[in-house]
N, CA, C and O atoms as CSV, one atom per row, in Angstrom:
chain,resi,resn,atom,element,x,y,z
A,1,MET,N,N,0.833,-1.204,0.036
A,1,MET,CA,C,-0.152,0.075,0.224
A,1,MET,C,C,1.398,1.305,0.185
A,1,MET,O,O,2.565,1.454,0.547
A,2,THR,N,N,0.364,1.859,-0.482
A,2,THR,CA,C,1.533,3.408,-0.727
A,2,THR,C,C,0.588,4.293,-0.236
A,2,THR,O,O,-0.579,4.190,0.142
A,3,ASN,N,N,1.607,5.422,-0.368
A,3,ASN,CA,C,0.892,6.803,0.628
A,3,ASN,C,C,-0.270,7.104,0.318
A,3,ASN,O,O,-1.321,7.049,0.958
A,4,LEU,N,N,-0.007,7.468,-0.825
A,4,LEU,CA,C,-1.691,7.917,-1.364
A,4,LEU,C,C,-3.018,7.077,-1.734
A,4,LEU,O,O,-4.075,7.464,-2.231
A,5,SER,N,N,-2.604,5.799,-1.322
A,5,SER,CA,C,-3.669,4.493,-1.021
A,5,SER,C,C,-4.229,4.748,0.053
A,5,SER,O,O,-5.372,5.182,0.197
A,6,ALA,N,N,-3.015,4.346,1.325
A,6,ALA,CA,C,-3.594,4.276,2.055
A,6,ALA,C,C,-4.357,6.114,2.607
A,6,ALA,O,O,-5.179,6.151,3.523
A,7,THR,N,N,-4.046,7.020,2.108
A,7,THR,CA,C,-4.851,8.185,2.418
A,7,THR,C,C,-6.550,8.736,1.569
A,7,THR,O,O,-7.486,9.529,1.670
A,8,VAL,N,N,-6.071,7.760,0.854
A,8,VAL,CA,C,-7.853,7.591,0.585
A,8,VAL,C,C,-8.334,7.120,0.739
A,8,VAL,O,O,-9.516,7.447,0.843
A,9,LYS,N,N,-7.900,5.832,0.916
A,9,LYS,CA,C,-8.844,4.686,1.817
A,9,LYS,C,C,-9.221,5.366,3.254
A,9,LYS,O,O,-10.439,5.382,3.429
A,10,MET,N,N,-8.503,5.902,4.266
A,10,MET,CA,C,-8.484,7.011,5.054
A,10,MET,C,C,-9.163,7.889,4.804
A,10,MET,O,O,-9.726,8.181,5.860
A,11,LEU,N,N,-9.597,8.754,3.768
A,11,LEU,CA,C,-10.127,10.266,4.006
A,11,LEU,C,C,-11.639,9.155,3.372
A,11,LEU,O,O,-12.461,9.068,4.285
A,12,ARG,N,N,-12.015,8.509,2.317
A,12,ARG,CA,C,-12.959,7.559,2.152
A,12,ARG,C,C,-13.717,7.001,3.585
A,12,ARG,O,O,-14.914,6.802,3.789
A,13,LYS,N,N,-12.760,6.862,4.326
A,13,LYS,CA,C,-13.783,5.860,5.602
A,13,LYS,C,C,-14.323,6.829,6.914
A,13,LYS,O,O,-15.253,6.738,7.716
A,14,GLN,N,N,-12.948,8.040,6.618
A,14,GLN,CA,C,-13.410,9.111,7.843
A,14,GLN,C,C,-14.919,9.965,7.102
A,14,GLN,O,O,-15.536,10.719,7.855
A,15,HIS,N,N,-15.232,9.855,6.198
A,15,HIS,CA,C,-16.462,10.471,5.302
A,15,HIS,C,C,-17.421,9.608,5.665
A,15,HIS,O,O,-18.464,10.153,6.026
A,16,GLY,N,N,-17.400,7.872,5.697
A,16,GLY,CA,C,-18.309,7.089,5.820
A,16,GLY,C,C,-19.059,6.917,4.573
A,16,GLY,O,O,-20.281,6.931,4.426
A,17,LEU,N,N,-17.756,6.684,3.335
A,17,LEU,CA,C,-18.131,6.247,1.758
A,17,LEU,C,C,-17.751,5.540,1.647
A,17,LEU,O,O,-16.586,5.350,1.995
A,18,THR,N,N,-18.817,4.290,0.834
A,18,THR,CA,C,-17.728,2.749,0.599
A,18,THR,C,C,-17.366,3.507,-0.832
A,18,THR,O,O,-17.577,4.556,-1.440
A,19,GLN,N,N,-16.511,1.945,-0.968
A,19,GLN,CA,C,-15.792,2.727,-2.239
A,19,GLN,C,C,-16.529,3.316,-3.383
A,19,GLN,O,O,-16.234,4.354,-3.976
A,20,GLU,N,N,-17.729,2.358,-3.666
A,20,GLU,CA,C,-19.042,2.399,-4.621
A,20,GLU,C,C,-19.137,4.214,-4.226
A,20,GLU,O,O,-18.557,4.950,-5.024
A,21,GLU,N,N,-19.719,4.747,-3.252
A,21,GLU,CA,C,-20.397,5.843,-3.237
A,21,GLU,C,C,-19.176,6.904,-3.720
A,21,GLU,O,O,-19.219,7.445,-4.824
A,22,LEU,N,N,-18.106,7.129,-2.779
A,22,LEU,CA,C,-16.763,7.593,-3.338
A,22,LEU,C,C,-16.362,7.329,-4.874
A,22,LEU,O,O,-15.405,7.907,-5.389
A,23,SER,N,N,-16.998,6.608,-5.415
A,23,SER,CA,C,-16.767,6.279,-7.458
A,23,SER,C,C,-18.207,7.295,-7.827
A,23,SER,O,O,-18.226,8.215,-8.644
A,24,LEU,N,N,-19.107,6.924,-7.157
A,24,LEU,CA,C,-20.229,8.078,-7.566
A,24,LEU,C,C,-19.774,9.448,-7.412
A,24,LEU,O,O,-19.456,10.156,-8.368
A,25,LYS,N,N,-19.748,9.800,-6.241
A,25,LYS,CA,C,-19.552,11.188,-5.861
A,25,LYS,C,C,-18.229,11.755,-6.749
A,25,LYS,O,O,-18.576,12.699,-7.458
A,26,SER,N,N,-17.077,11.480,-6.858
A,26,SER,CA,C,-16.375,11.437,-7.481
A,26,SER,C,C,-16.041,11.859,-9.351
A,26,SER,O,O,-15.454,12.677,-10.059
A,27,GLY,N,N,-17.024,10.452,-9.430
A,27,GLY,CA,C,-17.108,10.665,-11.333
A,27,GLY,C,C,-15.942,9.620,-11.564
A,27,GLY,O,O,-15.733,9.776,-12.767
A,28,VAL,N,N,-15.184,8.786,-11.193
A,28,VAL,CA,C,-14.230,7.565,-11.706
A,28,VAL,C,C,-14.986,6.558,-11.274
A,28,VAL,O,O,-15.953,6.487,-10.516
A,29,GLY,N,N,-14.385,5.820,-11.874
A,29,GLY,CA,C,-15.122,4.304,-12.161
A,29,GLY,C,C,-14.598,3.996,-10.856
A,29,GLY,O,O,-13.742,4.688,-10.305
A,30,LEU,N,N,-15.202,2.773,-10.275
A,30,LEU,CA,C,-15.060,2.114,-9.203
A,30,LEU,C,C,-14.204,1.186,-8.960
A,30,LEU,O,O,-14.002,0.556,-7.921
A,31,ARG,N,N,-13.690,1.130,-10.007
A,31,ARG,CA,C,-12.186,-0.583,-10.747
A,31,ARG,C,C,-11.082,0.930,-10.617
A,31,ARG,O,O,-9.883,0.676,-10.496
A,32,PHE,N,N,-11.412,2.129,-10.638
A,32,PHE,CA,C,-10.400,3.110,-10.265
A,32,PHE,C,C,-10.208,3.211,-8.764
A,32,PHE,O,O,-9.066,3.310,-8.316
A,33,VAL,N,N,-11.012,3.195,-8.156
A,33,VAL,CA,C,-11.144,3.323,-7.064
A,33,VAL,C,C,-10.164,1.910,-5.990
A,33,VAL,O,O,-9.199,1.972,-5.228
A,34,ARG,N,N,-10.974,0.874,-6.428
A,34,ARG,CA,C,-10.171,-0.002,-5.598
A,34,ARG,C,C,-8.719,-0.190,-6.286
A,34,ARG,O,O,-7.854,-0.370,-5.429
A,35,GLU,N,N,-8.238,-0.193,-7.590
A,35,GLU,CA,C,-7.342,-0.090,-7.771
A,35,GLU,C,C,-6.149,1.147,-6.944
A,35,GLU,O,O,-5.008,0.953,-6.523
A,36,LEU,N,N,-6.827,2.158,-6.954
A,36,LEU,CA,C,-5.861,3.228,-6.043
A,36,LEU,C,C,-5.540,2.944,-4.664
A,36,LEU,O,O,-4.527,3.276,-4.047
A,37,GLU,N,N,-6.688,2.186,-4.205
A,37,GLU,CA,C,-6.491,1.967,-3.141
A,37,GLU,C,C,-5.842,0.951,-2.663
A,37,GLU,O,O,-5.487,0.903,-1.485
A,38,GLN,N,N,-5.462,-0.583,-4.088
A,38,GLN,CA,C,-4.601,-1.325,-3.450
A,38,GLN,C,C,-3.231,-0.991,-3.859
A,38,GLN,O,O,-2.473,-1.949,-4.013
A,39,GLY,N,N,-2.734,0.291,-4.082
A,39,GLY,CA,C,-2.135,0.809,-4.819
A,39,GLY,C,C,-1.037,0.233,-5.769
A,39,GLY,O,O,0.118,-0.183,-5.870
A,40,LYS,N,N,-2.063,0.470,-6.312
A,40,LYS,CA,C,-1.632,0.356,-8.122
A,40,LYS,C,C,-0.019,1.659,-8.454
A,40,LYS,O,O,-0.236,2.836,-8.742
A,41,LEU,N,N,0.727,1.365,-8.387
A,41,LEU,CA,C,1.467,2.459,-9.037
A,41,LEU,C,C,1.611,3.038,-10.292
A,41,LEU,O,O,2.631,3.642,-10.622
A,42,THR,N,N,-0.070,2.776,-11.535
A,42,THR,CA,C,0.639,3.342,-12.557
A,42,THR,C,C,-0.864,4.021,-12.448
A,42,THR,O,O,-1.865,3.358,-12.721
A,43,LEU,N,N,-0.915,5.017,-12.143
A,43,LEU,CA,C,-2.337,5.891,-12.187
A,43,LEU,C,C,-2.571,7.234,-12.963
A,43,LEU,O,O,-1.594,7.968,-12.812
A,44,ARG,N,N,-3.408,7.715,-13.633
A,44,ARG,CA,C,-3.614,8.546,-14.167
A,44,ARG,C,C,-3.984,9.583,-13.102
A,44,ARG,O,O,-5.020,9.679,-12.444
A,45,LEU,N,N,-2.328,10.706,-13.097
A,45,LEU,CA,C,-3.251,12.211,-12.365
A,45,LEU,C,C,-4.057,12.961,-12.232
A,45,LEU,O,O,-4.367,13.661,-11.268
A,46,ASP,N,N,-4.745,12.787,-13.925
A,46,ASP,CA,C,-5.981,13.823,-13.630
A,46,ASP,C,C,-6.899,13.001,-12.861
A,46,ASP,O,O,-7.745,13.595,-12.193
A,47,LYS,N,N,-6.877,11.988,-12.848
A,47,LYS,CA,C,-8.202,10.743,-12.210
A,47,LYS,C,C,-7.807,10.822,-10.624
A,47,LYS,O,O,-8.682,10.832,-9.758
A,48,VAL,N,N,-6.583,10.870,-10.359
A,48,VAL,CA,C,-6.411,10.811,-8.836
A,48,VAL,C,C,-6.669,12.159,-8.815
A,48,VAL,O,O,-6.233,12.403,-7.689
A,49,ASN,N,N,-7.112,13.357,-9.293
A,49,ASN,CA,C,-6.789,14.628,-8.707
A,49,ASN,C,C,-8.430,14.710,-9.050
A,49,ASN,O,O,-8.815,15.651,-8.357
A,50,GLN,N,N,-9.680,14.134,-9.847
A,50,GLN,CA,C,-10.588,14.327,-9.937
A,50,GLN,C,C,-11.510,13.894,-8.554
A,50,GLN,O,O,-12.421,14.532,-8.026
A,51,LEU,N,N,-10.800,12.280,-8.085
A,51,LEU,CA,C,-11.034,11.670,-6.926
A,51,LEU,C,C,-10.521,12.757,-5.383
A,51,LEU,O,O,-11.188,13.016,-4.381
A,52,LEU,N,N,-9.504,13.065,-5.648
A,52,LEU,CA,C,-9.086,13.888,-4.173
A,52,LEU,C,C,-9.761,15.255,-4.488
A,52,LEU,O,O,-9.522,15.866,-3.447
A,53,ARG,N,N,-10.335,15.959,-5.147
A,53,ARG,CA,C,-10.808,17.098,-5.270
A,53,ARG,C,C,-12.501,17.263,-4.259
A,53,ARG,O,O,-13.083,18.278,-3.878
A,54,LEU,N,N,-12.917,15.532,-4.073
A,54,LEU,CA,C,-13.680,15.905,-3.377
A,54,LEU,C,C,-13.321,16.171,-1.603
A,54,LEU,O,O,-13.940,16.543,-0.606
A,55,PHE,N,N,-12.058,15.761,-1.927
A,55,PHE,CA,C,-11.597,16.054,-0.120
A,55,PHE,C,C,-10.916,17.450,-0.198
A,55,PHE,O,O,-10.417,18.043,0.758
A,56,ASN,N,N,-10.953,17.731,-1.035
A,56,ASN,CA,C,-9.941,19.694,-1.284
A,56,ASN,C,C,-8.532,19.279,-1.097
A,56,ASN,O,O,-7.756,19.939,-0.406
A,57,TYR,N,N,-8.174,18.119,-1.750
A,57,TYR,CA,C,-6.727,18.157,-2.195
A,57,TYR,C,C,-6.334,17.785,-3.384
A,57,TYR,O,O,-7.108,17.417,-4.268
A,58,GLU,N,N,-4.963,17.860,-3.506
A,58,GLU,CA,C,-4.599,18.070,-5.169
A,58,GLU,C,C,-2.963,17.290,-5.149
A,58,GLU,O,O,-2.157,17.679,-4.304
A,59,MET,N,N,-2.656,16.423,-5.925
A,59,MET,CA,C,-1.750,16.121,-6.185
A,59,MET,C,C,-1.093,16.586,-7.587
A,59,MET,O,O,-1.682,16.669,-8.665
A,60,MET,N,N,0.238,16.864,-7.327
A,60,MET,CA,C,0.757,17.448,-8.169
A,60,MET,C,C,2.452,16.857,-8.550
A,60,MET,O,O,3.227,16.709,-7.606
A,61,PRO,N,N,2.755,16.658,-9.487
A,61,PRO,CA,C,4.342,16.020,-9.918
A,61,PRO,C,C,5.525,16.652,-9.477
A,61,PRO,O,O,4.984,17.754,-9.388
A,62,THR,N,N,6.419,16.826,-9.206
A,62,THR,CA,C,7.212,17.031,-8.467
A,62,THR,C,C,8.424,16.676,-9.034
A,62,THR,O,O,8.488,15.521,-9.456
A,63,HIS,N,N,9.639,17.554,-9.176
A,63,HIS,CA,C,10.698,17.941,-10.240
A,63,HIS,C,C,12.038,17.107,-9.203
A,63,HIS,O,O,12.626,17.948,-8.523
A,64,HIS,N,N,12.476,15.915,-9.035
A,64,HIS,CA,C,13.547,15.372,-8.025
A,64,HIS,C,C,14.899,15.144,-8.860
A,64,HIS,O,O,15.122,14.266,-9.693
A,65,ILE,N,N,16.108,16.620,-8.214
A,65,ILE,CA,C,16.927,16.483,-9.345
A,65,ILE,C,C,18.131,15.638,-8.392
A,65,ILE,O,O,18.521,16.051,-7.300
A,66,SER,N,N,18.577,14.484,-8.998
A,66,SER,CA,C,19.680,14.135,-8.330
A,66,SER,C,C,20.813,13.710,-8.391
A,66,SER,O,O,21.059,12.901,-9.287
A,67,HIS,N,N,21.829,14.094,-7.503
A,67,HIS,CA,C,23.065,14.820,-7.592
A,67,HIS,C,C,23.635,14.604,-8.962
A,67,HIS,O,O,24.259,15.514,-9.507
A,68,GLU,N,N,23.402,13.114,-9.712
A,68,GLU,CA,C,24.885,12.817,-10.651
A,68,GLU,C,C,23.835,14.090,-12.278
A,68,GLU,O,O,24.305,14.180,-13.412
A,69,THR,N,N,22.541,14.794,-11.844
A,69,THR,CA,C,22.031,15.074,-12.875
A,69,THR,C,C,22.566,15.959,-12.458
A,69,THR,O,O,23.435,16.286,-13.267
A,70,SER,N,N,22.564,16.849,-11.260
A,70,SER,CA,C,22.799,18.144,-10.904
A,70,SER,C,C,24.043,18.505,-11.668
A,70,SER,O,O,24.048,19.390,-12.524
A,71,THR,N,N,25.174,17.745,-11.310
A,71,THR,CA,C,26.274,17.703,-11.950
A,71,THR,C,C,26.198,17.608,-13.101
A,71,THR,O,O,26.724,18.706,-13.280
A,72,ASN,N,N,25.969,17.195,-14.300
A,72,ASN,CA,C,25.243,17.302,-15.659
A,72,ASN,C,C,24.937,18.886,-16.147
A,72,ASN,O,O,25.623,19.554,-16.922
A,73,ILE,N,N,23.721,19.277,-15.469
A,73,ILE,CA,C,23.343,20.279,-15.818
A,73,ILE,C,C,24.430,21.265,-15.739
A,73,ILE,O,O,24.723,21.907,-16.748
A,74,LEU,N,N,25.164,21.474,-14.436
A,74,LEU,CA,C,25.828,22.743,-14.092
A,74,LEU,C,C,27.351,22.239,-14.628
A,74,LEU,O,O,28.316,22.999,-14.549
């Protein structure tokens, strides 16, 4: 389970929603909700955010520069 999947599951339960209710309220498919909560590693960010907006959250990509990459840039 990933941090994202654990957080979504916790938020869903805090709001007293089933996976099916979360799916309907957020507008994403039930399969997507299940895969997200099970920690699937490849998910569409737009769909994740569509679901997270229900809880006033948003996930954004970040840029990580490793030591090897930063020495090549400079």
